[in-house]
C-alpha positions in Angstrom: 151.9 -51.0 134.4 148.7 -50.0 136.2 147.0 -46.8 135.1 146.0 -44.8 138.2 143.0 -42.4 138.4 145.5 -39.5 139.0 147.3 -40.3 135.7 144.0 -40.2 133.8 143.1 -36.9 135.5 146.5 -35.4 134.7 146.1 -36.4 131.0 142.5 -35.1 130.9 143.6 -31.7 132.3 146.5 -31.6 129.8 144.4 -32.5 126.7 140.7 -32.0 127.6 140.0 -35.4 126.0 137.2 -37.6 127.5 138.2 -39.8 130.5 137.8 -43.1 128.6 140.0 -41.9 125.7 142.6 -40.7 128.2 142.6 -44.1 129.9 142.9 -46.0 126.6 145.7 -43.6 125.5 147.7 -44.3 128.7 147.2 -48.1 128.3 148.5 -47.9 124.7 151.5 -45.8 125.7 152.4 -47.8 128.9 151.6 -44.9 131.2 153.9 -42.4 129.3 152.0 -39.1 129.5 153.7 -37.5 126.5 153.2 -40.5 124.3 149.6 -40.6 125.4 149.2 -37.0 124.3 150.6 -37.9 120.9 148.3 -40.9 120.7 145.2 -38.7 121.4 146.3 -36.1 118.9 146.7 -38.7 116.2 143.3 -40.2 116.9 141.6 -36.9 117.2 143.0 -35.6 113.9 140.4 -37.7 112.1 137.4 -36.6 114.3 137.6 -32.7 114.0 134.6 -32.7 111.7 132.5 -34.8 114.1 133.2 -32.3 116.9 132.1 -29.3 114.8 128.4 -29.7 115.7 128.9 -30.1 119.4 127.7 -27.3 121.8 130.3 -24.9 123.1 129.0 -23.1 126.2 132.3 -22.8 128.2 135.3 -20.6 127.2 136.9 -17.3 127.9 136.7 -13.6 127.0 140.0 -12.1 126.0 140.8 -8.5 125.4 143.7 -6.5 124.0 144.4 -2.7 124.2 147.0 -1.5 121.8 149.7 0.7 123.3 148.5 4.3 123.2 144.9 3.1 124.1 143.5 4.0 120.7 142.6 0.5 119.6 140.9 -2.3 121.5 139.6 -5.8 120.9 137.3 -8.2 122.8 136.8 -11.8 121.8 134.6 -14.6 123.1 136.2 -18.0 122.4 134.1 -21.0 123.3 134.8 -24.7 124.0 132.8 -27.6 125.5 134.3 -27.8 129.0 135.9 -25.7 131.7 138.9 -28.1 131.5 139.7 -26.9 128.0 138.9 -23.2 128.9 141.7 -23.3 131.5 144.1 -25.1 129.1 147.2 -23.0 128.3 147.0 -23.8 124.6 143.4 -22.6 124.5 144.3 -19.4 126.3 147.2 -18.9 124.0 145.0 -19.3 120.9 142.5 -16.8 122.3 145.3 -14.3 122.9 146.7 -14.8 119.4 143.3 -14.4 117.7 142.7 -11.1 119.6 146.0 -9.8 118.3 145.2 -11.0 114.8 141.8 -9.1 115.0 143.6 -6.0 116.1 146.0 -6.2 113.2 143.8 -7.3 110.3 140.4 -5.7 111.2 137.9 -8.4 110.1 134.3 -7.2 109.8 132.6 -10.6 110.2 133.3 -14.0 111.8 132.2 -16.3 109.0 131.0 -16.0 105.3 127.5 -16.7 106.6 127.6 -13.5 108.7 128.0 -11.2 105.7 125.0 -9.1 105.0 123.3 -10.5 101.8 122.9 -7.0 100.4 126.6 -6.3 100.7 127.4 -9.7 99.0 125.0 -8.8 96.1 126.6 -5.4 95.7 130.2 -6.9 95.7 129.1 -9.6 93.2 127.6 -7.0 90.8 130.9 -5.0 90.9 132.9 -8.2 90.1 130.6 -9.1 87.3 131.0 -5.6 85.8 134.8 -5.9 86.2 134.8 -9.3 84.5 132.8 -7.9 81.6 135.2 -5.0 81.2 138.3 -7.2 81.5 138.3 -8.1 77.8 138.4 -11.8 78.7 136.0 -14.3 77.1 132.5 -14.6 78.6 133.1 -18.3 79.5 135.7 -17.3 82.2 133.6 -14.5 83.8 132.1 -16.9 86.4 135.6 -18.0 87.4 136.8 -14.4 87.7 133.8 -13.5 89.9 134.2 -16.6 92.1 137.9 -15.9 92.6 137.2 -12.3 93.6 134.4 -13.3 96.0 136.8 -15.7 97.7 139.4 -12.9 98.0 136.7 -10.6 99.5 135.8 -13.3 102.1 139.5 -13.8 102.9 139.8 -10.0 103.6 136.6 -9.4 105.7 135.8 -12.7 107.4 137.9 -13.7 110.4 137.6 -17.5 109.8 138.8 -17.1 106.2 141.7 -14.7 106.9 145.3 -15.9 106.6 146.7 -16.3 110.2 149.0 -13.4 111.0 151.5 -15.8 112.7 151.6 -18.4 109.9 150.7 -17.4 106.3 150.2 -21.1 105.4 147.2 -21.3 107.7 143.8 -19.6 108.0 142.1 -18.9 111.3 139.8 -21.9 110.6 143.0 -24.1 110.2 144.4 -22.9 113.4 141.2 -23.6 115.3 140.9 -27.0 113.7 144.4 -27.9 114.8 143.6 -27.1 118.4 140.3 -29.0 118.2 142.3 -32.0 117.0 144.8 -31.6 119.8 142.4 -31.0 122.7 139.5 -33.2 121.5 136.8 -30.7 121.9 134.8 -28.4 119.6 136.1 -24.8 119.7 134.3 -21.8 118.2 134.5 -18.0 118.0 131.2 -16.7 119.4 131.8 -13.0 118.7 134.3 -10.2 118.7 134.4 -6.5 118.7 137.1 -4.2 117.5 137.1 -0.5 118.6 139.3 2.2 117.1 139.3 5.7 118.5 137.5 8.1 116.2 136.0 5.6 113.9 132.4 6.1 112.7 129.7 3.8 114.2 127.8 2.0 111.5 
């Protein structure tokens, strides 16, 4: 069957994938939109890492105020195009991450955002704990590495276990949507306010 421009546009709006990819997917699936979506998802699963460096200047800002108005979160979630910014899955992800931040109180977005002085202090504590553990010196490095990873998983949003699925981290959840929509997605910044907390 012939693939019309409106079919390509519909698939593009649904997935955010590039026009040429949409056309090819429709050809491969004989014009079946749902099969074309599956085709794009399968193809894009192997290209998530290639998308990671692409610029993300579109997106949305989401907010959440907890009942009682004593806790609030704002998040800027970015993508490459306005098509994806208006996609329901993208909006849903943004909403879910805002709720996750409200519940789990991350302090940083990524490992790289953690203050080096704080990292050094944490490492010193874990080294002392390892030395006092009574375990042989040859396993101290392993103990320290494990505790540093646990620290990152507690304070860094991208390393945290996703509140809606404990088999995934926030990184995994974002990568899944990158694979589905065919565009790079990134968390630019977030802020979490709690009434009465001290400002650092």
